[in-house]
Every structure is written in C-alpha cells, then in structure tokens.
N, C-alpha and C positions, 0 to 999 in steps of 0.2 A: 542734840546740842541746841540750846536755846538761851537767848538773852531776854530776860524779863524786864529789867529796869536798869537805868543808868542815872546816877545823881552826882551833882557837884554840890558840896556843902562847905559852909564856913564853920570851923570848930575851934573856938579859942581854948587854950589849955584849961582843963578842969571846968569847961563851960558846956552849955547846951548847943547842939548842932542846929544850924539854920540852913534850910535847903535854898540854894541859889538858882539851880536849874536842874530839871529832871525830865526823863522821857521813859515811857513804858511801852512794851509790846505784850499786851495781855490777850491777844487774839486766840490763843490756845485754850482760854477759859470761856465758860458760858457767859452770856451777856449779864446774867443776874449775879454772877460771882465777881465780876470785874471790879466793882466798887470796893468790896471788902478786901479783895486781893491787893488792889492799889494802896489801900490804907495800911495793910500788913507790910507791903514792900517799903513804904515810906517810913514806917516805924522801925523795921528791920535795918534799913540803911542808916537812919539817925542813931540807933543804938550801937551798931558796930563802929560807926564813925567816931562816936564819943569815946569808945573804949579802945581805940587804936592809938598808940603813942606816936608822937611826931617823928617823922622820918622813917616810919615803919610800914611794912606791907603785911597783910595777913588775910587768910581765908577762913570763913566761919560757915559751918554747915548747920542748917536748921531744916529738919524734915527732908524734903527732896530739893531744897534750895541751897545754893552756896553764894555767900556774899564775899566778893574779893574787894579788899579795901586798901587804898593807898593814901596815907596821911603825909603829904609833902612837907607840912610844917612851914617854917620860915615866917616872914612878916605877913604873908597873905593868909596863912592858916587855912589853906584849902585841903579838902579831903574829897576823893572820888570813890564812889562805890558802884560796883556792877553786881547785879543779882542774876544768877544763871541757874540752870539745872546742874546736877552733879557731874554730868558727863562733859561739860564744857572744859576745855583745857586751860590750865593756869597761865601759861606764858602769853597767849593772845589776850587774856583778860587783863593782865597787868600792863601789857604794852598799850592796850586801849586806855587804861586809866592814866598812864603817863601822858599819852597824846592828848586826852581830853583836858587834863589839867594845864598842859602847855598852851593849848589853843584857847581855853577859857581865860587864862590869865593874860593872854595877848589881846583877846577880843573885848574883854570886859574890864573896865577900870576898877581898881580896888575901892574907889570912893563910892561906887554904886552898890557895894555889898551890904550897906546899911539898909537899903530898900530893895529887897529881893524881887518884889513884884514888878519893878521897872527894868529888870535885867532881861535882855533878849539874847538868847544863844541858841538859834535854831539848828546848829550843827549837831547838837546832842541827839536829836531824833535821827539824823542821818547816820550817826555812829551806831545807834541801836539797830537800824536796818542792815547796815553794811557788815557788822560784826556777828550777824546771825550765823554766817558761815565763817568759822575762824580761819580756815585755810585761805580764804580770799583776803583776810585782814592781816594775817601774820605771815610775813615773807619767809620766815624760817620754816614754818609748817608747809608752805607752798613748795619751797625748795626740797624739803624732806619728801613730800608726795611725789615730786618729779624724780627724785633719786630712787624712790621705791619703784616707780614705773620703769625707770631705766634699768634697775637691777633685774626686773622681771624680763625685759627684753634681752638683757645680757645672758640671763640664765637660759632662755630659749635658744639664743645663738650658740652658747657653749654646748648645750645639749645637742644641737644639730651638728656642730663641729665634731663632737665626740662620736656621734653616729657615723658621720662621714669618715672620721678617723678610724673607727672600727672597720669600716668597709675598706679603707686604704690598707689597714693592717692585713686584712684577708687577702687583698691583691698582692701585697708583698710576699706573704706566705706562699701563695700560689706561684708567684714568679720564682721564688726560691725553689719550690718543688719542681717547677718546669725547668729551671736551670739544672737541677740535679738530674732530672730525666733526660734532658738534652745532652748532658755530659756522658751519661750512660749510653745513650744512643750513639753518640760520636765514637766512644770507645768500642762499642760493639760493631759499628760500621767499619771502623779502622781494622779490627781483627778480621772481619769478613773479607775486606778488600785485600788484606795482607796475604791470605792464603792463595789467592788467585791473582798473582802478579803476572801481567802480560808484558813481555819484554819486547 
C-alpha cells in the first residue's frame, strides 16, 4: 500500500484544472524515473479532476495506479486527487481527500487561487507521509484491526475453555462412575454385614 501523489486543484465547470498544491512520494522509483513519473502523476491528477462531476467521488485505475478523486464543487470549485497503488483501501483515501479539502479551504483564502505559485500549504506533504499506512490514518481501519486482534485472543480463550471443559466433562463422568461403584460397594458391604449380625 503506497501513496504516490496528493493534489488540490481548482476546477471550474467545463474548464481546465489548475494545480494549487501538491506533494509526491516517489522514493520507490529510481532517481532517473522520478521526473517522468512526477509529470505523469500531474497529468493523471488533472485529467481525472476535470472529468469528475461536482459533488462526486470516483476512483480511476490506470496500469498499476489508482486515482481517487473528490470534486467538492461549490463556490470554491476545489478537487482533491490522491494517486495510490491498487492495494490502497478506498475508505482511507476518501477520508484523506475530505480532510485535505477542509484544511486547505480553511488555511488558504479563495482569493489566492488565482496565483497558485503564492500558495503555501505544507500540511499536504505531512498527509502524504502520514497516510502511507492507512491503518494509522483511518480510525475505522484501526478499530477493525483491534477487533480482529481481540477476536484472535477470544478464539484462543474459547479454545482453552473448551479444552478445560472437556477435561471437566471427563471428571464428571469419572465421578458418576465412581458414584455408581461406591453405591455398589455400599450395597455389597451391607449384604456382607447383614449375614453376620452380632447381637
């Protein structure tokens, strides 16, 4: 699971996308490939952003990459795009896109969208680093992982209880058998003692 790129773009309806802020993690590629990969990521992000209707979310696969897009629409006309590998889960990707758009619209005034080079939004690089592990970023996934671990512990506990229960069942059977034997012994002893009554 890998996040390669995260972008915030301004996309007017039926217009061309303008990148407002972006961050990449291309460390898994060779040094000589990074430039062309970065260009592809930018092109891919702009293309899917322009083709996502306002108020919509979508995921687009291209080769081994998946672009998750959220076009929030509204007056700001902001779109967030995260490009990941195909293994990256959808829910954390879209929760990141929602968070990025909220933080970006809070931190960056809409008047500065006209000059993207003046926009400073360093949090976007932090998000790329933090969301490399979706379990750390998505509380639902983290809770699911904890539940899975708890289920494993519970299964082990139930298995040990069942083993102990089987042993208890054996003890109960033995005590029942002992009880039947002791009753027989008592009856036999009573018969033995009844023939030799001393007065």
